[in-house]
MDAnalysis code that builds the backbone (N, CA, C; Angstrom):
import MDAnalysis as mda
import numpy as np

u = mda.Universe.empty(447, n_residues=149, atom_resindex=np.repeat(np.arange(149), 3), trajectory=True)
u.add_TopologyAttr("name", ["N", "CA", "C"] * 149)
u.add_TopologyAttr("resid", np.arange(1, 150))
u.add_TopologyAttr("resname", ["MET", "PRO", "GLU", "LEU", "TYR", "LEU", "ARG", "LEU", "LEU", "ASN", "ARG", "ILE", "LEU", "THR", "PRO", "VAL", "LEU", "LEU", "LEU", "LEU", "SER", "LEU", "TYR", "LEU", "LEU", "PHE", "ARG", "GLY", "HIS", "ASN", "LEU", "PRO", "GLY", "GLY", "GLY", "PHE", "ILE", "ALA", "GLY", "LEU", "MET", "ALA", "ALA", "ALA", "ALA", "PHE", "GLN", "LEU", "GLN", "ILE", "LEU", "SER", "ARG", "GLY", "HIS", "ASP", "SER", "LEU", "ARG", "ARG", "THR", "VAL", "GLY", "PRO", "TYR", "LEU", "ASN", "SER", "GLY", "ILE", "GLY", "LEU", "GLY", "LEU", "ALA", "VAL", "ALA", "VAL", "CYS", "SER", "GLY", "ILE", "VAL", "GLY", "LEU", "LEU", "ASP", "GLY", "THR", "PHE", "PHE", "LYS", "GLY", "VAL", "TRP", "PHE", "SER", "LEU", "ASP", "LEU", "PRO", "LEU", "LEU", "GLY", "TYR", "LEU", "LYS", "ILE", "GLY", "THR", "PRO", "VAL", "ILE", "PHE", "ASP", "LEU", "GLY", "VAL", "PHE", "LEU", "VAL", "VAL", "VAL", "SER", "VAL", "ALA", "THR", "SER", "TYR", "LEU", "LEU", "GLY", "LEU", "SER", "ARG", "VAL", "ALA", "ASP", "ALA", "ASN", "VAL", "GLU", "PRO", "GLY", "ARG", "ARG", "ALA", "ASP", "SER"])
u.atoms.positions = np.array([
    [-78.887, -39.795, 10.864],
    [-79.526, -41.097, 10.962],
    [-79.237, -41.695, 12.337],
    [-80.272, -42.037, 13.066],
    [-80.053, -42.613, 14.400],
    [-79.290, -43.938, 14.321],
    [-78.527, -44.173, 15.338],
    [-77.733, -45.393, 15.400],
    [-78.624, -46.604, 15.646],
    [-78.095, -47.761, 15.294],
    [-78.847, -49.007, 15.426],
    [-79.190, -49.312, 16.883],
    [-78.250, -49.087, 17.785],
    [-78.502, -49.401, 19.195],
    [-79.586, -48.493, 19.772],
    [-79.668, -47.255, 19.316],
    [-80.697, -46.353, 19.806],
    [-82.080, -46.788, 19.319],
    [-82.169, -47.252, 18.087],
    [-83.450, -47.755, 17.589],
    [-83.862, -49.026, 18.328],
    [-82.888, -49.879, 18.670],
    [-83.187, -51.088, 19.433],
    [-83.656, -50.737, 20.850],
    [-82.965, -49.808, 21.494],
    [-83.394, -49.373, 22.823],
    [-84.790, -48.754, 22.785],
    [-85.083, -48.038, 21.718],
    [-86.403, -47.445, 21.570],
    [-87.478, -48.518, 21.543],
    [-87.256, -49.566, 20.784],
    [-88.256, -50.638, 20.667],
    [-88.453, -51.378, 21.989],
    [-87.416, -51.446, 22.800],
    [-87.511, -52.157, 24.074],
    [-88.009, -51.248, 25.193],
    [-87.457, -50.035, 25.296],
    [-87.726, -49.188, 26.455],
    [-89.012, -48.373, 26.366],
    [-89.466, -48.031, 25.182],
    [-90.681, -47.215, 25.093],
    [-91.888, -47.910, 25.714],
    [-92.175, -49.176, 25.392],
    [-93.320, -49.817, 26.079],
    [-93.100, -49.955, 27.590],
    [-91.864, -50.195, 28.001],
    [-91.577, -50.317, 29.432],
    [-91.819, -48.985, 30.134],
    [-91.358, -47.891, 29.532],
    [-91.559, -46.575, 30.135],
    [-93.036, -46.194, 30.191],
    [-93.788, -46.531, 29.159],
    [-95.213, -46.203, 29.160],
    [-95.991, -47.037, 30.189],
    [-95.630, -48.304, 30.342],
    [-96.276, -49.128, 31.377],
    [-95.913, -48.648, 32.777],
    [-94.653, -48.272, 32.969],
    [-94.238, -47.718, 34.254],
    [-94.963, -46.407, 34.534],
    [-95.191, -45.635, 33.500],
    [-95.931, -44.387, 33.648],
    [-97.363, -44.651, 34.121],
    [-98.019, -45.638, 33.531],
    [-99.378, -45.984, 33.970],
    [-99.397, -46.513, 35.399],
    [-98.389, -47.305, 35.749],
    [-98.290, -47.811, 37.122],
    [-98.151, -46.660, 38.112],
    [-97.271, -45.703, 37.801],
    [-97.086, -44.555, 38.691],
    [-98.336, -43.694, 38.776],
    [-99.056, -43.606, 37.678],
    [-100.281, -42.799, 37.662],
    [-101.326, -43.381, 38.611],
    [-101.537, -44.679, 38.566],
    [-102.630, -45.266, 39.332],
    [-102.262, -45.616, 40.763],
    [-101.007, -45.580, 41.133],
    [-100.670, -45.824, 42.537],
    [-100.408, -44.535, 43.273],
    [-100.440, -43.411, 42.589],
    [-100.028, -42.140, 43.160],
    [-100.906, -41.568, 44.238],
    [-102.170, -41.938, 44.306],
    [-103.010, -41.341, 45.339],
    [-102.810, -41.992, 46.695],
    [-102.186, -43.149, 46.755],
    [-101.922, -43.801, 48.032],
    [-100.443, -43.792, 48.396],
    [-99.570, -43.853, 47.426],
    [-98.128, -43.935, 47.641],
    [-97.454, -42.882, 46.767],
    [-96.134, -42.708, 46.882],
    [-95.461, -41.736, 46.010],
    [-95.699, -42.050, 44.539],
    [-95.880, -41.024, 43.785],
    [-96.192, -41.138, 42.366],
    [-97.322, -40.186, 42.062],
    [-98.015, -40.408, 41.008],
    [-99.146, -39.568, 40.661],
    [-99.031, -39.041, 39.255],
    [-99.889, -38.078, 38.946],
    [-99.996, -37.588, 37.596],
    [-98.767, -36.868, 37.088],
    [-98.096, -36.119, 37.951],
    [-96.955, -35.329, 37.484],
    [-95.784, -36.216, 37.091],
    [-95.374, -37.098, 37.967],
    [-94.221, -37.944, 37.662],
    [-94.561, -38.944, 36.561],
    [-95.813, -39.394, 36.494],
    [-96.214, -40.297, 35.416],
    [-96.188, -39.573, 34.075],
    [-96.593, -38.312, 34.048],
    [-96.526, -37.529, 32.824],
    [-95.102, -37.300, 32.367],
    [-94.205, -37.060, 33.308],
    [-92.792, -36.901, 32.943],
    [-92.205, -38.205, 32.413],
    [-92.625, -39.323, 32.974],
    [-92.147, -40.620, 32.496],
    [-92.637, -40.892, 31.070],
    [-93.889, -40.572, 30.784],
    [-94.412, -40.747, 29.429],
    [-93.717, -39.788, 28.457],
    [-93.416, -38.578, 28.895],
    [-92.692, -37.635, 28.043],
    [-91.270, -38.127, 27.769],
    [-90.678, -38.827, 28.736],
    [-89.353, -39.420, 28.500],
    [-89.435, -40.502, 27.429],
    [-90.519, -41.255, 27.413],
    [-90.707, -42.252, 26.356],
    [-90.842, -41.571, 25.000],
    [-91.548, -40.449, 24.954],
    [-91.674, -39.716, 23.697],
    [-90.341, -39.088, 23.284],
    [-89.541, -38.654, 24.257],
    [-88.211, -38.129, 23.929],
    [-87.337, -39.214, 23.322],
    [-87.459, -40.413, 23.813],
    [-86.724, -41.531, 23.224],
    [-87.171, -41.765, 21.786],
    [-88.457, -41.593, 21.524],
    [-88.961, -41.688, 20.159],
    [-88.357, -40.595, 19.269],
    [-88.262, -39.384, 19.791],
    [-87.683, -38.278, 19.029],
    [-86.224, -38.553, 18.705],
    [-85.487, -39.037, 19.687],
    [-84.057, -39.290, 19.470],
    [-83.806, -40.434, 18.509],
    [-84.655, -41.444, 18.523],
    [-84.385, -42.619, 17.703],
    [-84.990, -42.530, 16.305],
    [-86.163, -41.916, 16.172],
    [-86.820, -41.882, 14.869],
    [-86.899, -40.501, 14.260],
    [-86.569, -39.470, 15.008],
    [-86.683, -38.112, 14.518],
    [-87.986, -37.473, 14.953],
    [-87.989, -36.155, 14.947],
    [-89.166, -35.458, 15.467],
    [-90.320, -35.428, 14.475],
    [-90.054, -35.617, 13.194],
    [-91.134, -35.551, 12.206],
    [-92.163, -36.669, 12.386],
    [-91.686, -37.878, 12.669],
    [-92.641, -38.989, 12.829],
    [-93.497, -38.810, 14.076],
    [-92.899, -38.360, 15.169],
    [-93.684, -38.133, 16.384],
    [-94.610, -36.934, 16.218],
    [-94.164, -35.927, 15.498],
    [-95.003, -34.759, 15.253],
    [-96.246, -35.146, 14.444],
    [-96.088, -36.082, 13.511],
    [-97.238, -36.532, 12.718],
    [-98.200, -37.381, 13.545],
    [-97.672, -38.216, 14.445],
    [-98.548, -39.134, 15.174],
    [-99.222, -38.491, 16.383],
    [-98.476, -37.819, 17.246],
    [-99.083, -37.253, 18.455],
    [-99.162, -35.740, 18.436],
    [-98.495, -35.093, 17.531],
    [-98.476, -33.632, 17.472],
    [-99.846, -32.984, 17.394],
    [-100.754, -33.491, 16.550],
    [-102.072, -32.843, 16.463],
    [-102.906, -32.942, 17.743],
    [-102.565, -33.826, 18.648],
    [-103.363, -34.046, 19.853],
    [-102.807, -33.338, 21.088],
    [-101.682, -32.656, 20.965],
    [-101.042, -32.086, 22.149],
    [-101.833, -30.918, 22.734],
    [-102.294, -29.993, 21.906],
    [-103.059, -28.854, 22.436],
    [-104.383, -29.301, 23.035],
    [-105.054, -30.229, 22.393],
    [-106.308, -30.717, 22.967],
    [-106.056, -31.536, 24.227],
    [-104.894, -32.183, 24.338],
    [-104.543, -32.905, 25.562],
    [-104.379, -31.972, 26.747],
    [-103.818, -30.786, 26.490],
    [-103.672, -29.793, 27.563],
    [-105.047, -29.330, 28.043],
    [-105.910, -28.995, 27.104],
    [-107.250, -28.534, 27.475],
    [-108.075, -29.605, 28.163],
    [-108.002, -30.827, 27.644],
    [-108.753, -31.929, 28.253],
    [-108.243, -32.221, 29.662],
    [-106.927, -32.190, 29.845],
    [-106.360, -32.431, 31.168],
    [-106.785, -31.385, 32.178],
    [-106.778, -30.124, 31.759],
    [-107.247, -29.060, 32.658],
    [-108.724, -29.230, 32.994],
    [-109.514, -29.594, 32.000],
    [-110.945, -29.792, 32.245],
    [-111.191, -30.958, 33.197],
    [-110.459, -32.051, 33.026],
    [-110.627, -33.218, 33.903],
    [-110.224, -32.872, 35.336],
    [-109.116, -32.143, 35.501],
    [-108.662, -31.778, 36.846],
    [-109.653, -30.853, 37.535],
    [-110.184, -29.875, 36.808],
    [-111.158, -28.957, 37.410],
    [-112.467, -29.680, 37.720],
    [-112.889, -30.577, 36.829],
    [-114.128, -31.324, 37.076],
    [-114.018, -32.230, 38.296],
    [-112.822, -32.757, 38.542],
    [-112.674, -33.573, 39.748],
    [-112.828, -32.727, 41.007],
    [-112.430, -31.469, 40.948],
    [-112.644, -30.570, 42.079],
    [-114.101, -30.178, 42.237],
    [-114.785, -30.027, 41.114],
    [-116.201, -29.646, 41.168],
    [-117.046, -30.777, 41.738],
    [-116.679, -32.031, 41.457],
    [-117.410, -33.167, 42.035],
    [-117.311, -33.116, 43.558],
    [-116.147, -32.758, 44.075],
    [-116.007, -32.596, 45.519],
    [-116.832, -31.439, 46.050],
    [-116.950, -30.388, 45.248],
    [-117.749, -29.230, 45.651],
    [-119.221, -29.603, 45.778],
    [-119.693, -30.481, 44.916],
    [-121.082, -30.928, 45.005],
    [-121.345, -31.744, 46.263],
    [-120.261, -32.338, 46.821],
    [-120.417, -33.159, 48.025],
    [-120.072, -32.404, 49.308],
    [-119.697, -31.147, 49.197],
    [-119.391, -30.410, 50.424],
    [-118.399, -29.288, 50.201],
    [-117.133, -29.617, 50.005],
    [-116.098, -28.603, 49.811],
    [-115.324, -28.896, 48.534],
    [-114.667, -27.854, 48.033],
    [-113.891, -27.982, 46.795],
    [-112.728, -28.948, 47.026],
    [-112.507, -29.837, 46.090],
    [-111.459, -30.868, 46.124],
    [-111.621, -31.861, 47.270],
    [-112.833, -32.063, 47.734],
    [-113.079, -33.124, 48.709],
    [-113.042, -34.454, 47.976],
    [-112.381, -35.432, 48.556],
    [-112.293, -36.743, 47.931],
    [-113.623, -37.470, 47.956],
    [-114.088, -37.827, 46.786],
    [-115.333, -38.576, 46.647],
    [-114.983, -39.895, 45.969],
    [-115.478, -41.002, 46.521],
    [-115.140, -42.328, 45.997],
    [-116.370, -42.992, 45.401],
    [-116.165, -43.638, 44.256],
    [-117.229, -44.341, 43.559],
    [-116.895, -45.825, 43.531],
    [-117.906, -46.644, 43.647],
    [-117.720, -48.089, 43.556],
    [-118.371, -48.585, 42.275],
    [-117.626, -49.339, 41.509],
    [-118.132, -49.890, 40.258],
    [-117.973, -51.403, 40.290],
    [-118.960, -52.098, 39.798],
    [-118.867, -53.549, 39.676],
    [-118.782, -53.873, 38.181],
    [-117.576, -54.079, 37.698],
    [-117.342, -54.331, 36.280],
    [-117.274, -55.830, 36.015],
    [-117.789, -56.278, 34.866],
    [-117.847, -57.723, 34.595],
    [-116.483, -58.407, 34.571],
    [-115.500, -57.835, 33.906],
    [-114.197, -58.497, 33.784],
    [-113.222, -58.129, 34.895],
    [-113.311, -56.904, 35.396],
    [-112.369, -56.438, 36.412],
    [-112.834, -56.693, 37.835],
    [-114.113, -56.949, 38.006],
    [-114.642, -57.176, 39.344],
    [-114.995, -55.862, 40.017],
    [-114.871, -55.821, 41.332],
    [-115.224, -54.661, 42.136],
    [-114.090, -53.643, 42.056],
    [-114.396, -52.435, 41.609],
    [-113.396, -51.393, 41.429],
    [-113.831, -50.154, 42.189],
    [-112.921, -49.603, 42.976],
    [-113.199, -48.392, 43.733],
    [-112.298, -47.288, 43.192],
    [-112.896, -46.234, 42.656],
    [-112.145, -45.126, 42.066],
    [-112.656, -43.833, 42.671],
    [-111.742, -42.863, 42.839],
    [-112.126, -41.614, 43.472],
    [-111.644, -40.398, 42.715],
    [-112.036, -39.244, 43.219],
    [-111.654, -37.997, 42.563],
    [-110.152, -37.724, 42.610],
    [-109.382, -38.206, 43.603],
    [-107.936, -38.001, 43.515],
    [-107.306, -38.673, 42.296],
    [-107.801, -39.834, 41.930],
    [-107.279, -40.524, 40.740],
    [-107.674, -39.759, 39.483],
    [-108.882, -39.225, 39.459],
    [-109.337, -38.451, 38.308],
    [-108.523, -37.166, 38.189],
    [-108.223, -36.522, 39.312],
    [-107.374, -35.334, 39.298],
    [-105.981, -35.675, 38.774],
    [-105.416, -36.796, 39.247],
    [-104.099, -37.223, 38.759],
    [-104.119, -37.497, 37.260],
    [-105.205, -38.022, 36.745],
    [-105.330, -38.249, 35.309],
    [-105.296, -36.929, 34.545],
    [-105.967, -35.914, 35.061],
    [-105.923, -34.593, 34.431],
    [-104.527, -33.997, 34.448],
    [-103.845, -34.108, 35.585],
    [-102.465, -33.609, 35.684],
    [-101.558, -34.372, 34.718],
    [-101.755, -35.688, 34.616],
    [-100.980, -36.505, 33.691],
    [-101.135, -36.007, 32.255],
    [-102.370, -35.763, 31.836],
    [-102.609, -35.307, 30.471],
    [-101.955, -33.951, 30.205],
    [-102.032, -33.046, 31.164],
    [-101.410, -31.729, 30.988],
    [-99.897, -31.856, 30.911],
    [-99.295, -32.592, 31.826],
    [-97.836, -32.680, 31.879],
    [-97.274, -33.376, 30.650],
    [-97.871, -34.487, 30.234],
    [-97.333, -35.198, 29.070],
    [-97.517, -34.364, 27.808],
    [-98.603, -33.627, 27.688],
    [-98.826, -32.803, 26.501],
    [-97.878, -31.611, 26.459],
    [-97.719, -30.919, 27.584],
    [-96.826, -29.753, 27.616],
    [-95.374, -30.177, 27.421],
    [-94.940, -31.218, 28.110],
    [-93.543, -31.649, 28.007],
    [-93.224, -32.161, 26.610],
    [-94.119, -32.918, 26.004],
    [-93.878, -33.417, 24.651],
    [-93.876, -32.286, 23.641],
    [-94.767, -31.328, 23.806],
    [-94.780, -30.167, 22.924],
    [-93.473, -29.381, 23.039],
    [-92.986, -29.221, 24.251],
    [-91.716, -28.524, 24.485],
    [-90.558, -29.285, 23.852],
    [-90.531, -30.599, 24.011],
    [-89.454, -31.399, 23.437],
    [-89.482, -31.375, 21.912],
    [-90.679, -31.383, 21.331],
    [-90.786, -31.278, 19.878],
    [-90.314, -29.909, 19.389],
    [-90.606, -28.871, 20.136],
    [-90.114, -27.537, 19.780],
    [-88.605, -27.440, 19.873],
    [-88.027, -28.043, 20.905],
    [-86.564, -28.043, 21.028],
    [-85.906, -28.799, 19.896],
    [-86.495, -29.902, 19.485],
    [-85.889, -30.676, 18.403],
    [-85.995, -29.934, 17.077],
    [-87.044, -29.173, 16.889],
    [-87.173, -28.373, 15.665],
    [-86.113, -27.268, 15.634],
    [-85.890, -26.619, 16.765],
    [-84.872, -25.572, 16.831],
    [-83.483, -26.156, 16.623],
    [-83.244, -27.335, 17.178],
    [-81.931, -27.973, 17.014],
    [-81.673, -28.323, 15.554],
    [-82.693, -28.777, 14.844],
    [-82.528, -29.082, 13.429],
    [-82.337, -27.823, 12.598],
    [-82.948, -26.716, 12.995],
    [-82.811, -25.472, 12.242],
    [-81.423, -24.870, 12.393],
    [-80.736, -25.153, 13.513],
    [-79.408, -24.593, 13.740],
    [-78.297, -25.370, 13.049],
    [-78.582, -26.538, 12.520],
    [-77.574, -27.332, 11.826],
    [-77.502, -26.849, 10.380],
    [-76.302, -26.518, 9.940],
    [-76.130, -26.057, 8.568],
    [-76.319, -27.227, 7.618],
    [-76.852, -26.964, 6.410],
    [-77.025, -28.039, 5.438],
    [-75.671, -28.648, 5.053],
    [-75.621, -29.958, 4.975],
    [-74.397, -30.638, 4.606],
    [-73.423, -30.845, 5.757],
    [-73.773, -30.444, 6.974],
    [-72.895, -30.563, 8.134],
    [-73.622, -31.339, 9.210],
    [-72.925, -32.264, 9.853],
    [-73.527, -33.057, 10.932],
    [-73.628, -32.223, 12.189],
    [-74.629, -32.552, 13.017],
    [-74.880, -31.793, 14.249],
    [-73.767, -31.989, 15.259],
    [-73.091, -33.143, 15.262],
    [-72.093, -33.410, 16.281],
    [-70.695, -33.004, 15.861],
    [-70.519, -32.432, 14.698],
    [-69.163, -32.021, 14.289],
    [-68.958, -30.548, 14.415],
])
């Protein structure tokens, strides 16, 4: 049974880690950050969920979407390269301007779309790996014996 302080930290830090992950994702094409480090940050938030609530609850909520997240991320990353190919060379940066009613003028490009694909792949692979590790750790604990003794 997870300790009370770990469950409290989970409730406080998981939203903070996920917001920081989104911040790193969208600033990465101009400054340090990007899809890889943002994906690792989101996977750290999921690891905190595993430690505080157990792997079964996370496996039920996000587990079914992990394999499709890997495929979707790869498809998004490759499609961002193909858009550049249509404009000249593979992975050429192409920028789009959108005028959205609530957000105003928004400029988005293929580097951000590529980072989004990398983010989806990294968070899906890392979370899948962490869920597998937690399953193996639970299988190695003998019945009636605590893991830390």
